[in-house]
Residue frames relative to the residue before (quaternion, step in Angstrom):
aa qw qx qy qz dx dy dz
X 1.0000 0.0000 0.0000 0.0000 0.00 0.00 0.00
X 0.1994 -0.7426 0.6279 0.1203 3.56 -0.95 0.92
X 0.0516 0.7939 -0.6050 0.0309 3.54 -1.14 0.68
X 0.0348 -0.7551 0.6506 0.0730 3.50 -1.39 0.24
X 0.2121 -0.7529 0.6111 0.1218 3.54 -1.17 0.65
X 0.0943 0.7886 -0.5961 0.1176 3.52 -0.63 1.19
X 0.8614 -0.0876 0.0323 0.4992 3.57 -0.80 1.08
X 0.7553 -0.4229 0.2132 0.4530 3.56 0.76 1.07
X 0.6629 0.4524 -0.3192 0.5040 3.57 1.21 0.36
X 0.2437 -0.7498 0.6021 0.1260 3.53 -0.92 1.04
X 0.0976 -0.7639 0.6366 0.0402 3.55 -0.86 1.02
X 0.0556 0.8311 -0.5419 0.1115 3.58 -0.81 0.95
X 0.0802 0.7747 -0.6261 0.0382 3.55 -1.29 0.44
X 0.4816 -0.6121 0.5338 0.3294 3.56 -1.30 0.37
X 0.0706 -0.7631 0.6413 0.0385 3.56 -1.15 0.73
X 0.8108 0.2731 -0.2025 0.4765 3.53 -1.35 0.24
X 0.6012 0.5036 -0.3715 0.4969 3.57 0.93 0.99
X 0.6569 -0.4966 0.3733 0.4271 3.56 -1.27 0.12
X 0.5984 -0.5602 0.4347 0.3730 3.57 -1.14 0.70
X 0.7914 0.3049 -0.2402 0.4723 3.56 -0.96 0.94
X 0.4105 0.7036 -0.4797 0.3261 3.60 1.26 0.00
X 0.0690 0.8421 -0.5274 0.0886 3.62 -0.75 0.95
X 0.1658 0.8124 -0.5366 0.1567 3.61 0.85 0.97
X 0.3886 -0.7012 0.5402 0.2560 3.64 -0.84 0.89
X 0.0729 -0.7885 0.6103 0.0207 3.56 -1.23 0.53
X 0.3843 -0.7110 0.5365 0.2428 3.59 -1.10 0.65
X 0.0337 0.7902 -0.6081 0.0685 3.56 -0.93 1.00
X 0.5166 -0.6115 0.4904 0.3445 3.55 -1.29 0.21
X 0.0639 -0.7881 0.6122 -0.0003 3.54 -0.74 1.16
X 0.7236 0.2245 -0.1286 0.6399 3.51 1.39 -0.47
X 0.6079 -0.5623 0.3842 0.4084 3.64 -1.01 0.57
X 0.8644 0.1191 -0.1017 0.4778 3.58 -0.85 1.02
X 0.7084 0.4160 -0.2536 0.5107 3.62 1.20 0.11
X 0.2275 -0.7644 0.5900 0.1258 3.58 -0.94 0.95
X 0.0204 -0.7647 0.6439 -0.0120 3.54 -1.12 0.83
X 0.5269 -0.6188 0.4758 0.3362 3.56 -1.23 0.48
X 0.0628 -0.7030 0.7026 0.0904 3.50 -1.29 0.62
X 0.3166 -0.7678 0.5387 0.1419 3.57 -1.20 0.52
X 0.0513 -0.8344 0.5487 0.0123 3.60 0.42 1.19
X 0.1088 -0.7187 0.6803 0.0934 3.48 -1.38 0.50
X 0.6745 -0.4593 0.3585 0.4534 3.57 -1.20 -0.28
X 0.6254 0.4649 -0.3252 0.5357 3.61 1.34 -0.06
X 0.5828 -0.5858 0.4308 0.3627 3.58 -1.14 0.61
X 0.0099 -0.7529 0.6580 -0.0078 3.55 -1.06 0.89
X 0.1852 -0.7976 0.5613 0.1206 3.59 -1.22 0.18
X 0.0852 -0.7542 0.6499 0.0388 3.54 -1.32 0.53
X 0.5452 -0.5779 0.4861 0.3641 3.52 -1.26 0.43
X 0.0486 -0.7952 0.6040 -0.0210 3.57 -1.02 0.89
X 0.0789 -0.8372 0.5409 0.0149 3.59 -0.55 1.11
X 0.2557 0.7654 -0.5447 0.2282 3.57 0.97 0.81
X 0.4696 -0.6934 0.4592 0.2963 3.62 -0.86 0.85
X 0.7789 0.1752 -0.0841 0.5963 3.57 1.16 -0.60
X 0.5157 -0.6609 0.4530 0.3033 3.61 -0.85 0.93
X 0.6386 0.5477 -0.3187 0.4367 3.58 1.10 -0.65
X 0.5830 0.5874 -0.3721 0.4202 3.61 1.24 -0.19
X 0.5002 0.6476 -0.4387 0.3714 3.62 1.23 -0.17
X 0.0753 0.7867 -0.6061 0.0894 3.55 -0.90 0.99
X 0.3473 -0.6499 0.6286 0.2489 3.49 -1.36 0.52
X 0.5532 -0.6140 0.4489 0.3398 3.56 -0.97 0.91
X 0.5242 -0.7164 0.3658 0.2795 3.56 -0.71 1.16
X 0.6158 0.5549 -0.3644 0.4243 3.67 1.11 -0.30
X 0.6093 0.4659 -0.3539 0.5352 3.54 1.34 -0.02
X 0.2900 -0.7758 0.5392 0.1527 3.58 -0.59 1.13
X 0.3031 0.7499 -0.5013 0.3073 3.51 0.50 1.33
X 0.2451 -0.7296 0.6138 0.1756 3.53 -1.03 0.75
X 0.1382 -0.7881 0.5984 0.0426 3.55 -0.66 1.17
X 0.0765 -0.8091 0.5826 0.0003 3.53 -0.79 1.05
X 0.3123 -0.7473 0.5602 0.1734 3.58 -0.67 1.17
X 0.1162 -0.7960 0.5906 0.0633 3.55 -0.89 0.92
């Protein structure tokens, strides 16, 4: 999964997968709280109010590599 956080907005998408892949995943959008996002192979976005971009995490029970671009 590729992502970027710019001005309070998280942009994300799945990469290196078959076209149309759309598995939901839990990530931190608020400090200390995990919520589901629904990435696809197309760019999507969600509001993100983390004070520090480095605080973004994928919930550890999802075996996903998240790469900030």
